[in-house]
N, C-alpha and C positions, 0 to 999 in steps of 0.2 A: 503494499500500500504506499503511496505516494506520500500523504499527510500524516497515516497512521492513526492512532487513537486521540482525537481531540480532547484538551482539556478547557476546564472553566476558566474566567480570570477574575477574580477575588483582591479586591483589597491590596491592588498595585502587585499581587503574585499568580504564575500560572498555577492551578489546583487541580489535579484528578481527580474527576469524579467519581462518589464512592457508591455508584448506581451502577447495578449488575445488567441494567438493561440497554442496550444499547441497537443502534439503527448503520446499517451501509450506507456509504452514501456512494454511488456510483457514477461512473464516465457515461453519459446517455449514448455518445455515439458507439464506445465499444463496449459497453457493459462492464467493466472492469472495475472493482470496488477501488477507491481512491483513498476511501477514508471511514473511521467508522466515529459515530458519536454519540455522545451519553444521554441519557434522559436524565436529565437530574431530580435530584430528591426532593423535598421541601426543606428539608434540613440545610441545604446549599442554594437554595431561593432566599430564606431566610437571611443566613449569613452575607449574602452580596448585599439587600436592603441593607442589613443593620451598618454595614462597612461605608455605603451610600449615605447614609443617614449620620454617620458621625462625622464623615469627610465635611459635611453640607456647610457646616457655620461656618468655617474657617476657610474652604475656598469660597462663599459667598463675602467673606472681608476681605479676598481679593482683589487689589484694584482691578476694574475692567481693563483697561490696559496690559494688565499681565496677565491674564484669561487668555485676552488675543493673541499673545504673542504664542501660547503655546499649540494656536490653530496655525499662525504661521509658522514653527516648525513642523506642525505635522503636512502641511502643503508639501512643502521641501521633501521629505520625506513619500510621499505618496508619488509623485513626481520622480523621484530614484526609483519606485518601483511599480513605477506604471504597467511596465510590460508582463510583468513578473503577476502582477495582482491582476492584469486581463485575460492572463492564457491562465490564471486561477477559475477565473468565472467562464472560462469554455469550460472547462472540463468540469465543472460540478452540475454547470448548465446547460450546453449544447449549443447555446448560440455562438454567431458567427465572432471570428476575433476581430474585426472593425466595432459590432454593435456592442462587445466588450469593452473596448478602447472607449467607444462614447457614454459607456454605463460611468467608468473612472473618472473620465470628463469632468459626468455633471456632478460624481460626489466632491470633486475636487473644490469646484466650484461654489458648492453649499459652504467647505471650507474656508472658502474667500469671503464669501458673503459674513459666514460668523464672525470673521477677524474682523470687522467693520463693529464689533457689540458696542466699543465707545461712545461712537453715535448713535446707535440702532436703539439703546437704551438711555436717550436722552429724554426725559420728561419734561413738564412745559409748567410758567405759572403764570400768577396775571397782580398786579401791583393796586393796592387799593378799591378792593371787592364793597368795599364799606370804608368809612373814615378810619384810617391808618388801620386798616387790616389788609394783610398781602394773603395770598393764597398758591399753592403749587400741589404741582402731582410730579411720584417720581414712581420707579420701575422698579422694583426690586426681585429677585428670585423668590421660587417659590418653596422647595426643596428635591427629593426624590423623585425623577423621573424612569418612566422605562417604555421600549418600543417593543412592539412584536412584530416580526419581519418579515416580508412574503418570499418565494423561493426565486420569482421572476427577476428580481432585480437586486439581488442577494449583498451585493454591494453598495450600492447606493443608496437603497430606502430608507437604510438606519441613519445616513446620513442628511436627510431632510429635516433629520430630529437632532440626533446627540452634536452638532457641532454648535447649534443657536442653543440648547438647553446648557451647556457645558459652558460658553463662552458667558450667554447670561446670567452664571454664577450658581446653576442647578449640581445636582450629582445624577448621573445615570447607567441604566440597566439596559443592555441589549442583549434579547431574546432572540437569536438570529433564525433562520429557517431549518427546522431539522434534515429538510432535503437538499439543500445549499448552502452549509455553514462553511464552507472552507474561506471564502473570500473575506469575510469577517474576521476569521480569525487572524488572518494574515494581517489586516486592519488593526487589530488588535496589537499586532507583534510591533506595530510602527507607534501605537497609543503609547504601550509600554516603554519604548525609545525616546518618545515624547518628555516622558518622567512625568506623569500629571503625579500629584500628591496620590497617597495609598487610599483606593474607595471612591475618588471621582468617578472616574470609568471602568463601570465592570461589564461583563458577559458571564452568562448562563445559559448551556444549551439542554433543549429540549423541548417538548409537545406541549402537548394541553394542561397536565400535572402543573406545571413551572409556571405557563401563564396563569392559572387558576390562585395558585400563590402569590402571585405580583399582584393580582386584580383584589384580591382581598385582603392584603398587609396594608395595616394604617398608616406606616412608615409611607407608602409608596403616594405621592400626591395624582400625578396623571399617567396616564398612557397614551402611547401613539402606537395606531394600526394600520397597515395597508394589508386588501387581502379579498377574501370574499366577500358578497354581501351577508350570507346566513353568518359568518363566522364575525363580521365585522357590527350586527344589531347585536348579537351576544358579549361582547366585549363592552360596546357601549351600554348595554343597559345594566351590565356587571358591574362594570366602574361607577356607573351612574349611582346605582344602587348602596355602594361602598364609600360613596360622598368625592370623587374622585374626576378630574378631571379627562375629557379624552377625548381624539379627534382618529376618526376612525374612515380613511377612505379604502371604498369595498368595489363592490363589481361593476361593467359597464356592458353596454350592447350599442357599439360607436355607428352612427351612418354617416358615408360618406354622400352629398348630395352632388351630382354632377347636371349643370342646364344643358342646354343646349349649345351657346356661347362660350364654354369652356374650350381652353388651347387644349387638343385634347393629347399632345402626344405625353406632355410634361403631367397631365392629369393620370394620364396611367401610369407612369412610373410613378407616383404620387403616392396612386391607389395600392400599386405592389408591395413597396414599403410599409405602407401603412398595414395591409392586412396579412402579411407574410414575413416581415420582419420579425425577428425572435421567434420563428414559427408561431406566429400569433399570440404568443403566450406574454402579455402585456395588456392592462387597463385601458390604452390607447389605442389598440390595434382596430383598424376598421374594421366590421361585421359584415356592415348593409351597405352595398351602391344603391341610390336610388337616383335612377337612372329618367330626366326629363324629359319628356316628348323626342324629338328624334333624334336623340341623341344615343337612343338605347342602342341601335342595332351596331353601328361602328365602334363604339365605346365596347358593348361586349366582346367584339369580334377580338379587337386589339388586345383586350385585358385580357381574354383566353390564350392570344399567341403571344402573349409576351410571358404569361404566367406558366406556360408549357417549356418554356425556357431555361428557367431558373435551375441553378446546379443545386444539388444535395448534396449534401457530404460533411464530414469532420470539421466543425469549426474553427478548428486551428488551422487548417489548407485553407491561404488565401484567396484561392480561387473559389471555393465554396461561398454561394448565395442564402441558402438558408440552412440553419442544423437542422436538426434532430429535437423532437419534445423532451421534456426532463426524465420522463421517465415510461414503464411499460406501464404501469396506471393511470396515465395522463393518455399514452397512444391509443388506452384500450376505452375510454370514455370519449375521445375524440371520434374514432371508427362507431362508436354506438349512436354518435348524433348526425351521422354521416347517412347511416343504415336507415334513423329516425325520417330524416331528410326527403330520402328515396322513398321507404314508405308513406311519407305523407303528400305525394305528388310532385315535390320539388324534382327539375331536372336537372342531373350532376351531370355538367358539360366539359366540365376538368377534373379527372378523377385520378386523386392523390395516393390509394390507398396501394399497396403493395410495392411500393418503393422499395428499390434494394438498391444500397451503397458498395461496391465492391472495395472487398477488404475489410466491411465493415458489417457482421453479419449477425451482431449482436445489438446490431446500434437500434434507437429507436426513432427511426424516421418514417415519417410520411409526406408525402409532396400536398404541393396549392390544392384546393379543393374548392370549387365554382358550383353554386347552384344558379339557376333559372329558374324562372315561375315560381319564384316565392314569392308566396302570401303573409303577408303581416302578422296574419293568426297562428301562424305554424310554431312550432316550437325550436327550429334553427333560426324563425327570425326574434324569438321571445328572447331565450335563454342564454346566458352567457358561456361558450364552447370554450374559449380561452386555448383557440388552438387554428389551424394556415385554413379555414374554412369561410367561404366570403358567397354570401348570398346578393343576388340582384332581383331588385325589384322595380318594373317598370310603372313610372307614374306618371299622368297625365300636364301636371304643372305644377311648378313652387309650393301652393296650399297643399295641394295633398300629400307632398311631401314633408313638409310643416306636421301634418296632422300623423302622418305615421311615426315622427317622430317623438310625438310629444304623447301618442299612447304608448311606449315604451315606458318600464318602468324605473329604465336607470338614465341618468343624466348626466355620465361623466364628459364627455368630448363628442363634438359635432363637426362634421367641413362641410365647406360649400367652395364646387370650383364653377369661377365664372370671369366675365371679365365686366360685369355689370356691379357700379356700385352702390346704385339699387338696391338690387339682391341681395350684396353683402350687408348693406346697413340692417336691412330688413331683418336679415338671417340673426346676426349676433343682437340684433335688440330683441328678437321674439321669443326664441328657444331658450326653455330652462336646462340649459347644459352649463356646465361648470366652464371646460377648456373650447374654447371658438375658434376653428381655423377656417382662416380664406385663402384657397388655390398652397393648403398645407393640410399633407395627407396624416402627418404626426403631431396633435398640437400640446406639444408638450412645452411646459413653460420653464424659464431659465430661471436659477438659482434664487435671482432678488424678486420674483412673482411667485406668488401661492399657487400650487398644485390645487385648484379648484374641483368642485365635485357637486351635486345637486340631486335631489330624489332619491331612489335608492343607494346612490354610488357615493353616499357622505352622511357620516351620521356625526354631529357638533356643529361649531359654527366657525371655527380657526383653522386653519386648512397648515399643512405643511412649507415649511421653505417661507423665505423671505419674511416680508414685516409681519403675518402670521404668525409665524414660529414666534417671533418675539413677544408677541402679544400674550401666545399662550402660556411662553415658560417664564413670566414674569407676571405678579402682582400691580395693580394700581394702588398704590398709597397719596392717600390729598391728605394735606400739611395746612393748615390754617392758622397763621400767626397775627399775635395784634401783642405791643408791649408798651407797658405804662412808663 
């Protein structure tokens, strides 16, 4: 095994878990076991929380400029280990190397933004709110926070939260995905080298038992989560019942609307990246193409032709354009949705099943799948598949496209392809979706903006990244002063 049995990082030290329960972490392209991840005990969670709670007071008293310098040192280390970290992501997840590099870059960008915390944490004030009385608002850290991370962006997503929480003066615990825990381990090696005070940053491997222990521990002030809608609802309700803050970014069913005036060649390229990048395993993946009017036939033909030429293979091969899905379980679930689409009457005009990659007989490979004649009421048009499956729906006009999107329970992202400013304004103004793309296939916010979401795609009121993160990880204290 390349990475061996992974350890927890608690109170500034690497600690081997005492749990007898371990899971194998496999390389999705080769099927080979690359690591073992322990399912840590409740006692180990308690130790991490206690260490974080004990470290909080001294860390919050550390000047924000000093805290920011830890972020600057972390950025340097992440740049030095950039390629190694990207390769670890490919080996544990399966995405292609360029996508992994993009993930590492986005993680670094969040560290860079968090390094601006001396400015981001500035409060505000007003003189003479009454005769001789002044008022001010200061932002203060809260305490111990934790993150429950997904498998699809195992390095980046915890860094939507950890840098901001820590830079603001809180202490933090990461519970990595038990499916893809390796890259987060590598990042904690860098955090250890940065030499944060013991207890400021902690990592505890595990599954639901670890999550439940964090959600019910009275010393944990809040939780950040990214994952499916059912799990997001559970974490949000459990956290709230235990008096905690929660930001839960959940599932998606993202629509890509193509108007008749769209620039077709560029639109097709954007749709391919949106639907089949990371093998469709991201919450911003395009799932449904809503083809408006007479763009339907030429768009369908070009989309199928381009998707059929995508090179499937090991993500470490620079020529590969789409890697495997993360596990056999995921592959089986995706294949089940394809079968369901066929049974419900959709026409499978590009069949990605049964893909064989020479030299990789044990890989979890599936090619792009494109359905035509999809109806809004079909399962494949309503449920999140989280795989390389794209449906096409022919619609008469812009209003019909909007009605379909509004009828979907999710509100994560939607994109419009057009050369009309009128339609673009209507689209972004009227849709209940958090992330809107105009001629953009993947509407991914940069680190200075929040990763938004609405409806069943988000539970909470403050999102990850940017100013929202600063607000989530601080509390406002108002001070009213009069001197005699």
